[in-house]
C-alpha positions as CSV (number, residue, x, y, z in Angstrom):
1,M,0.0,0.1,0.2
2,G,1.8,3.1,-1.5
3,A,1.8,6.2,0.3
4,T,0.1,8.2,-2.5
5,T,-2.7,5.6,-2.7
6,G,-4.8,7.2,0.1
7,A,-7.5,6.5,2.8
8,V,-10.2,8.5,1.1
9,G,-12.4,6.9,-1.2
10,R,-12.3,3.3,0.0
11,P,-15.3,1.7,0.7
12,E,-13.7,-0.1,3.8
13,A,-10.9,1.5,6.0
14,V,-10.0,2.0,9.6
15,R,-8.0,5.2,10.7
16,I,-6.2,5.8,13.8
17,C,-6.1,9.6,14.5
18,A,-3.3,10.9,17.0
19,E,-1.2,13.6,17.5
20,A,2.8,13.0,18.4
21,E,1.9,12.6,22.2
22,T,-0.4,9.7,21.7
23,R,1.5,8.5,18.3
24,D,3.1,5.4,20.0
25,R,-0.4,4.2,21.3
26,A,-1.8,4.6,17.9
27,R,0.9,2.8,16.4
28,A,-0.1,0.0,19.0
29,L,-3.7,0.3,17.9
30,A,-2.8,0.1,14.3
31,T,-0.2,-3.1,14.5
32,R,-3.4,-4.9,16.4
33,L,-6.0,-4.0,14.1
34,R,-3.8,-5.1,10.8
35,E,-3.5,-8.3,12.5
36,A,-7.5,-8.6,13.0
37,T,-8.3,-7.6,9.3
38,D,-7.5,-7.5,5.8
39,V,-8.9,-4.0,5.5
40,P,-6.5,-1.4,5.3
41,V,-5.6,0.8,8.2
42,F,-4.3,4.0,8.1
43,E,-2.6,6.0,10.7
44,V,-3.9,9.6,10.2
45,G,-3.4,12.8,11.8
46,S,-5.4,14.2,14.9
47,T,-8.8,15.6,14.9
48,G,-7.7,18.5,16.8
49,I,-9.7,17.0,19.6
50,T,-6.9,15.4,21.9
51,G,-9.2,14.0,24.8
52,I,-10.9,11.3,22.4
53,E,-7.4,10.3,21.0
54,P,-6.2,7.9,19.7
55,L,-9.6,7.6,17.9
56,V,-10.6,4.6,15.9
57,L,-12.5,5.3,12.6
58,V,-14.1,2.4,11.1
59,T,-15.4,3.0,7.8
60,R,-17.7,0.3,5.9
61,E,-20.7,0.4,3.8
62,G,-21.3,4.4,3.8
63,E,-20.9,4.5,7.5
64,T,-17.9,5.4,9.9
65,A,-18.0,4.4,13.5
66,F,-16.0,6.1,16.3
67,Y,-14.1,4.8,18.9
68,E,-12.8,7.3,21.3
69,A,-9.6,6.3,23.2
70,P,-10.1,2.5,23.3
71,T,-8.5,0.6,26.5
72,D,-6.8,-2.6,25.7
73,E,-9.9,-4.7,26.4
74,R,-12.1,-3.0,24.3
75,L,-9.5,-2.9,21.2
76,E,-9.6,-6.6,21.7
77,K,-13.6,-6.6,21.9
78,L,-13.3,-4.0,18.4
79,A,-10.8,-6.2,16.9
80,E,-12.9,-9.3,17.2
81,S,-15.8,-7.6,15.9
82,L,-14.8,-5.3,13.0
83,D,-17.1,-6.7,10.6
84,A,-20.2,-6.9,12.8
85,S,-22.4,-4.0,14.0
86,H,-21.4,-0.8,15.6
87,E,-23.7,-1.1,18.6
88,D,-20.9,0.0,21.1
89,A,-19.5,2.9,19.1
90,D,-19.1,6.2,20.5
91,A,-21.0,7.4,17.2
92,V,-22.1,6.2,13.9
93,V,-22.3,8.6,10.9
94,E,-23.6,7.7,7.9
95,H,-22.3,9.0,4.6
96,D,-21.3,9.2,0.8
97,P,-18.7,6.2,0.4
98,T,-16.2,8.8,-1.5
99,R,-16.7,11.4,1.3
100,E,-13.4,13.4,1.0
101,T,-13.9,14.9,4.7
102,L,-14.3,13.9,7.8
103,P,-17.7,13.0,8.7
104,V,-18.6,14.8,11.8
105,P,-21.2,13.6,14.6
106,E,-24.0,15.7,15.4
107,T,-22.9,16.3,19.1
108,G,-19.8,16.0,21.1
109,P,-16.5,18.0,20.5
110,L,-16.2,17.1,17.0
111,A,-19.3,19.0,16.3
112,V,-18.1,22.3,17.4
113,G,-17.6,25.0,15.2
114,T,-17.1,24.8,11.1
115,R,-14.5,22.4,9.7
116,R,-13.3,24.1,6.5
117,A,-9.3,24.1,7.2
118,L,-9.8,21.3,9.5
119,A,-11.8,19.4,7.2
120,R,-9.5,16.7,6.1
121,C,-7.5,16.2,9.7
122,G,-8.3,12.5,10.9
123,W,-9.8,11.7,7.5
124,A,-7.1,12.0,4.9
125,D,-3.4,10.4,4.8
126,P,-1.2,13.4,5.4
127,S,1.3,12.1,2.9
128,A,-1.2,11.1,0.0
129,P,-1.8,13.8,-2.6
130,A,-4.6,12.1,-3.6
131,D,-6.7,12.4,-0.3
132,A,-5.9,16.5,-0.7
133,G,-8.1,16.6,-3.2
134,E,-8.0,19.3,-5.9
135,L,-4.2,21.0,-5.6
136,V,-5.4,24.6,-6.3
137,F,-1.8,25.7,-7.1
138,E,-1.9,23.8,-10.4
139,R,-4.8,26.2,-11.5
140,I,-4.2,29.7,-10.7
141,D,-5.2,32.1,-13.8
142,D,-5.7,35.8,-13.6
143,E,-9.4,35.2,-13.0
144,T,-8.6,33.4,-9.9
145,A,-5.5,35.6,-8.9
146,D,-7.9,38.2,-8.7
147,T,-10.5,36.7,-6.5
148,V,-7.8,35.7,-3.9
149,R,-6.1,39.1,-4.1
150,N,-9.6,40.7,-3.4
151,C,-11.1,38.3,-0.9
152,G,-10.1,40.6,2.0
153,L,-8.1,37.3,4.1
154,L,-6.2,38.6,7.1
155,G,-2.8,36.9,8.0
156,R,-3.3,34.4,11.2
157,G,-0.8,34.1,14.1
158,R,1.8,36.1,15.2
159,G,4.2,34.6,13.2
160,D,2.6,35.7,10.0
161,G,4.3,38.5,7.6
162,S,0.9,39.9,8.0
163,T,-0.5,39.3,11.2
164,D,-4.4,40.5,11.1
165,Q,-3.9,42.5,8.2
166,P,-4.3,41.7,4.6
167,I,-2.2,39.5,3.1
168,A,-2.5,40.9,-0.4
169,T,-0.5,43.9,0.8
170,A,2.7,42.2,1.2
171,W,2.2,40.2,-2.1
172,D,2.0,43.4,-4.0
173,L,5.0,44.6,-2.3
174,A,7.2,41.5,-2.8
175,C,6.2,41.7,-6.6
176,E,7.4,45.1,-6.9
177,T,10.6,44.5,-5.3
178,D,13.8,43.2,-6.9
179,G,14.6,39.6,-6.8
180,D,13.3,36.3,-7.0
181,P,10.4,36.1,-4.0
182,V,10.8,33.4,-1.2
183,I,7.9,32.1,0.4
184,V,8.4,30.9,4.3
185,V,6.0,29.0,6.3
186,N,6.4,29.9,9.6
187,G,5.6,27.0,11.6
188,N,7.8,27.6,14.4
189,E,5.1,28.1,17.0
190,S,6.9,27.8,20.5
191,D,3.9,28.4,22.6
192,S,2.8,25.1,23.6
193,R,-0.6,26.4,24.1
194,N,-1.4,27.2,20.7
195,Q,-1.7,23.7,18.7
196,T,-3.3,25.2,15.8
197,D,-0.5,25.3,12.8
198,R,1.0,22.1,14.1
199,L,-2.3,20.4,13.7
200,L,-2.3,21.3,10.4
201,L,1.5,20.3,9.5
202,E,0.8,16.9,11.1
203,S,-2.8,16.1,9.8
204,D,-3.0,17.9,6.6
205,P,0.6,19.0,5.5
206,L,-0.6,18.8,1.6
207,A,-3.0,21.5,2.1
208,V,-0.5,24.0,3.7
209,L,2.0,23.2,0.9
210,D,-0.6,23.7,-1.7
211,G,-1.1,27.3,-0.3
212,A,2.4,28.2,0.0
213,L,2.9,27.0,-3.7
214,T,-0.8,28.9,-4.7
215,V,1.4,32.2,-3.2
216,A,4.4,31.3,-5.1
217,N,2.5,31.9,-8.2
218,L,0.8,34.9,-7.2
219,V,3.8,36.7,-6.7
220,G,5.9,35.1,-9.2
221,G,7.8,32.6,-7.7
222,D,7.9,29.9,-10.3
223,D,10.1,27.4,-8.8
224,P,9.0,25.1,-6.0
225,A,12.4,25.1,-4.4
226,D,11.7,29.0,-3.3
227,V,9.1,27.6,-1.1
228,V,10.6,27.0,2.7
229,V,9.1,25.3,5.5
230,Y,10.6,26.2,8.9
231,L,9.4,23.8,11.8
232,N,10.2,23.6,15.7
233,E,13.3,20.9,16.1
234,S,11.5,19.1,18.5
235,E,8.3,18.4,16.5
236,T,9.3,15.4,15.0
237,L,6.1,14.3,13.6
238,A,5.4,17.3,12.0
239,Q,8.9,17.1,10.2
240,E,8.1,13.6,9.4
241,R,4.8,14.6,8.0
242,V,5.6,17.4,6.1
243,R,9.1,15.7,4.4
244,A,6.6,12.8,3.0
245,A,4.3,15.1,1.8
246,V,6.9,17.3,0.0
247,E,8.5,14.1,-1.4
248,A,4.9,12.4,-2.3
249,L,4.0,15.7,-3.9
250,A,7.1,16.1,-5.8
251,D,6.9,12.7,-7.1
252,E,3.3,12.8,-8.1
253,R,3.3,16.2,-9.7
254,D,7.0,15.7,-11.0
255,L,7.8,19.2,-9.6
256,D,10.9,21.1,-11.2
257,G,11.8,21.8,-7.5
258,V,11.2,20.8,-4.0
259,P,10.1,23.1,-1.4
260,E,12.9,23.1,1.2
261,V,12.1,21.9,5.0
262,V,14.1,23.5,7.8
263,A,14.1,22.7,11.5
264,G,15.0,25.6,13.9
265,P,17.1,25.0,17.3
266,D,14.4,24.8,20.2
267,R,16.6,27.2,22.0
268,F,15.1,29.6,19.8
269,I,11.8,31.7,20.5
270,A,11.3,32.3,16.9
271,G,7.7,32.5,16.4
272,E,8.0,36.4,15.4
273,M,8.6,36.6,11.6
274,T,12.0,38.4,11.8
275,M,13.6,36.4,14.1
276,A,12.4,33.3,12.1
277,L,14.3,34.8,9.2
278,E,17.3,35.2,11.4
279,A,17.2,31.6,12.7
280,M,16.9,30.3,9.1
281,E,20.2,32.2,8.4
282,G,22.0,30.7,10.9
283,K,22.4,33.5,13.7
284,D,23.6,32.5,17.0
285,R,21.4,35.2,18.4
286,L,18.4,36.2,17.5
287,E,17.1,39.9,17.5
288,A,13.9,41.3,16.2
289,R,14.8,43.3,13.0
290,L,14.0,47.0,12.7
291,R,11.3,47.9,10.4
292,P,11.0,49.2,7.7
293,P,12.1,47.4,5.3
294,T,9.5,44.5,5.6
295,P,10.8,41.1,5.0
296,A,8.6,41.7,1.6
297,E,11.1,44.1,0.4
298,V,14.9,42.5,2.5
299,G,13.8,39.4,3.7
300,L,15.4,36.0,3.8
301,Y,19.1,36.3,2.5
302,G,18.1,39.8,1.4
303,R,15.9,38.8,-1.2
304,P,11.7,39.7,-0.9
305,T,10.2,37.4,1.3
306,V,6.6,36.5,1.6
307,I,6.1,35.1,5.3
308,H,2.5,33.1,6.1
309,T,1.7,30.5,9.0
310,P,0.1,27.3,8.0
311,R,-3.1,28.7,9.4
312,T,-3.1,31.5,6.5
313,L,-1.9,29.2,4.0
314,A,-4.5,26.8,4.5
315,Q,-7.3,29.9,4.3
316,V,-5.4,30.8,1.1
317,R,-6.4,27.3,-0.3
318,E,-10.1,27.6,0.9
319,A,-10.3,30.8,-0.7
320,V,-9.3,29.3,-4.1
321,R,-11.4,26.3,-3.5
322,S,-14.5,27.9,-2.1
323,P,-14.4,31.9,-2.9
324,D,-18.0,31.8,-2.1
325,T,-17.3,31.4,1.7
326,F,-15.2,34.5,1.9
327,D,-16.9,37.6,1.9
328,P,-14.7,40.7,1.1
329,E,-17.0,42.9,3.0
330,A,-16.2,41.3,6.4
331,A,-13.9,42.5,8.7
332,D,-12.5,39.1,9.0
333,P,-13.4,37.0,6.2
334,G,-12.8,33.1,6.8
335,T,-12.7,30.9,9.8
336,R,-10.1,30.9,12.7
337,L,-8.3,28.3,14.6
338,V,-8.5,28.4,18.3
339,T,-6.8,25.9,20.9
340,V,-8.3,25.4,24.4
341,S,-6.7,24.9,27.1
342,G,-5.8,25.2,30.9
343,D,-7.6,24.0,33.3
344,V,-9.5,21.5,31.2
345,A,-9.1,17.6,31.0
346,A,-7.3,17.8,27.7
347,P,-6.7,20.7,24.8
348,A,-8.7,20.8,22.0
349,T,-8.4,23.0,18.7
350,V,-11.7,24.1,17.0
351,E,-12.6,25.9,13.7
352,L,-15.0,28.6,14.4
353,S,-16.5,31.3,12.0
354,T,-15.0,35.0,12.5
355,T,-18.5,36.0,13.2
356,A,-19.1,33.2,16.0
357,S,-18.3,33.7,19.6
358,L,-15.4,32.7,21.6
359,S,-17.7,30.9,24.1
360,A,-18.4,28.0,21.4
361,A,-14.8,26.9,21.8
362,R,-15.7,25.9,25.5
363,E,-18.0,23.2,24.3
364,A,-15.2,21.3,22.8
365,V,-13.5,20.6,26.1
366,T,-14.4,19.6,29.6
367,V,-13.9,22.1,32.1
368,A,-14.2,21.3,35.7
369,G,-16.1,24.1,38.0
370,P,-17.0,27.5,36.8
371,L,-14.9,29.9,34.7
372,K,-13.1,32.5,36.6
373,L,-11.3,33.8,34.0
374,A,-9.4,33.2,30.6
375,C,-6.6,34.4,29.0
376,V,-7.2,34.9,25.1
377,G,-4.0,35.4,23.0
378,G,-1.3,33.0,24.3
379,Q,1.6,34.0,26.6
380,F,0.8,37.6,26.1
381,G,-3.0,37.4,25.6
382,G,-5.5,39.2,27.3
383,L,-7.4,38.5,30.6
384,T,-10.8,38.4,30.6
385,D,-14.0,37.2,32.6
386,T,-16.5,36.3,29.6
387,L,-15.8,34.4,26.4
388,S,-19.0,36.6,25.0
389,H,-16.0,38.1,22.3
390,E,-16.6,37.5,18.5
391,V,-13.8,35.5,17.0
392,S,-13.1,38.0,14.3
393,A,-9.3,39.9,15.1
394,P,-11.3,43.4,15.0
395,A,-13.3,42.3,17.8
396,L,-10.9,40.7,20.1
397,A,-8.2,44.0,19.4
398,R,-11.5,46.2,20.5
399,A,-11.4,44.0,23.7
400,N,-7.8,44.3,24.2
401,L,-7.5,40.5,23.7
402,G,-5.2,38.5,21.5
403,T,-5.4,36.9,18.0
404,D,-3.0,34.3,18.2
405,G,-5.2,31.6,18.5
406,A,-5.0,30.4,22.0
407,V,-7.7,30.2,24.6
408,E,-6.7,29.5,28.1
409,L,-9.5,28.6,31.0
410,F,-9.0,29.1,34.2
411,G,-11.1,28.1,37.5
412,A,-11.7,29.6,40.9
413,D,-7.7,28.8,42.0
414,T,-6.1,31.2,39.9
415,C,-5.2,34.5,40.9
416,P,-5.2,37.4,38.0
417,V,-2.2,39.4,40.1
418,A,-0.1,36.3,40.2
419,L,-1.0,35.1,36.5
420,A,-0.2,38.8,35.3
421,G,3.0,38.6,37.2
422,T,4.1,35.3,35.9
423,R,3.5,36.5,32.2
424,S,5.4,39.8,32.9
425,R,8.5,37.8,34.6
426,F,8.5,36.0,31.3
427,A,8.8,38.9,29.2
428,Y,11.5,40.4,31.4
429,E,13.6,36.8,31.4
430,E,13.1,36.1,27.5
431,N,13.1,39.4,25.7
432,C,16.1,39.5,22.8
433,G,17.5,42.7,24.3
434,R,17.4,44.7,21.2
435,C,15.3,47.4,22.1
436,V,15.0,49.8,25.6
437,P,11.1,50.1,25.6
438,C,10.8,46.0,25.9
439,R,14.3,45.4,27.9
440,E,13.9,48.1,30.5
441,G,10.2,48.0,30.3
442,S,9.8,44.3,31.0
443,T,12.0,44.9,34.2
444,Q,10.0,47.9,35.5
445,L,6.7,46.0,34.8
446,V,8.1,43.4,36.9
447,S,9.1,45.5,39.8
448,L,5.8,47.4,39.7
449,L,4.0,44.2,40.1
450,R,5.9,43.1,42.9
451,D,5.2,46.7,44.9
452,V,1.4,45.5,44.7
453,Y,2.5,42.8,47.0
454,D,4.3,45.2,49.3
455,G,1.4,47.3,49.6
456,Q,1.9,50.1,46.6
457,Y,-0.8,49.5,43.7
458,T,0.3,52.3,41.2
459,R,-2.3,51.9,38.6
460,A,-1.4,54.9,37.0
461,K,2.4,54.1,36.5
462,I,1.7,50.7,35.3
463,Q,-0.8,52.0,32.3
464,E,2.1,54.6,31.3
465,L,4.8,52.1,31.2
466,A,2.3,49.8,28.9
467,R,1.6,52.7,26.8
468,V,5.3,53.5,26.2
469,M,6.2,49.9,25.4
470,R,3.4,49.5,23.3
471,E,3.9,52.1,21.0
472,T,7.8,52.1,21.1
473,S,8.9,48.6,21.1
474,T,10.6,47.3,18.1
475,C,8.4,43.7,17.9
476,D,5.1,42.2,19.2
477,F,7.0,40.7,21.9
478,G,7.6,44.1,23.6
479,R,4.4,45.5,22.1
480,M,2.1,42.9,23.8
481,A,4.2,42.0,26.6
482,S,2.1,44.5,29.1
483,R,-1.2,43.4,28.0
484,P,-1.9,40.7,30.7
485,A,-1.0,43.2,33.6
486,T,-3.4,45.9,31.9
487,T,-6.0,43.9,31.2
488,A,-5.8,42.2,34.6
489,M,-6.2,45.6,36.3
490,A,-8.9,46.5,33.7
491,T,-11.0,43.8,34.5
492,F,-10.3,42.4,38.2
493,E,-8.9,45.6,39.8
494,A,-10.4,44.5,43.0
495,D,-7.7,41.9,43.2
496,F,-5.1,44.1,42.9
497,V,-6.7,46.4,45.7
498,A,-6.4,43.2,48.0
499,H,-3.2,42.4,47.4
500,A,-2.3,45.8,48.3
501,E,-4.1,45.4,51.6
502,G,-2.4,42.4,52.3
503,R,-4.8,39.4,51.0
504,C,-5.4,37.4,48.0
505,P,-8.9,36.6,47.5
506,S,-8.5,33.2,45.3
507,G,-6.3,32.5,48.3
508,V,-3.4,31.3,46.5
509,C,-0.7,33.7,47.0
510,E,1.7,32.8,49.5
511,G,2.3,35.0,52.8
512,M,-1.0,36.8,52.1
């Protein structure tokens, strides 16, 4: 069974869905099921709902049965009855036998949101071009190019060269700049709270590559070798899947050149786009580059460079495949991927319409007890006591929340003052040191927050320091470093006052 044969379209198939952390268990399940049946067994990527994985999908006669994280006992029973009815399955979904995307149960975490970019995750063979559906990079004409350029798509994630900005602007600038453009797929997301890009690279890398090659065609990069995928060194499964997808795509389509896959050292926090370029060029110490010029003008090794996250490139592909789902008049066309973590039984990554509420994402996870606060936007996200915010980038920005795609949920035993302090200390310890506003500002911010515990709560000083950092730092690290503190003060000021008085309302801060 060759890698390019694929799992999609088979009347009978068994799929084992898993991420890197549960892959060993998935392999054991696959080995046992292969011993029990002649039906093809595929190890596919995660669905995004890690709490039910490894997930076994048994497809037969136009229906798929879902078996969530089976125990050894349940697996033995399943292996003995693969050809029987699915009476003990967690869910059974009827569908067209040639279905190209994951059939979703009507209820449960997989039913949360709208699966478009995630449609093939957990269903398709990650390295089989036959499972990727139509590869749109092969059919870019003037009409399609205009459609994509004018669809209003905004860049997704902090590692994107057009974060929350129209991506076509950077494309146009790269086209106008002398030199052959480079397309960088920035999958180097060092924040483990955000699994959105890793999920796509592990579960549907061909869709990401298709999006990257499409962008290359749109900006005049005719050589597939001018596409570079940058990953974390420790994410071995993502590397394996992307490399296999590149090799299969090159063989299947007889490409003149081959996209390059580069793994960056784990010691680098290179999610910021210019730091990713510095790491790719082999620098020993990373510092954010001053802008202008932007990477679209002077990027990787001085060449005009378009940088997008896997999430953005998956949206580009969808914009070509399904242009009617993108409203150019919308504030944020398309969908957004969100990873929900924190005080939950297991993290989950879901896809939401940008007009949906963040509260929908909560339905994909199991939360013990009531929600006290959430951090929306990753390490330097905003703290809030409600998820009643629209997912679109403009709406989250108005609420001073982050758009990086990470949402952390916290219960009653989390202190917002301590949480803000922890995030500020991270900025103090991990900043690159290049610019004064971030380097010195994070030092002063930590000091001012420590003063709260000593009875001095100087709200105005913290706000003014945050304003200076936000407006004058070189990169988003410094611009966003104060956001946990300022949003915590805005929503939980009573906790700050209480700490200055010597008590912690959450009862978790030592010595109070």
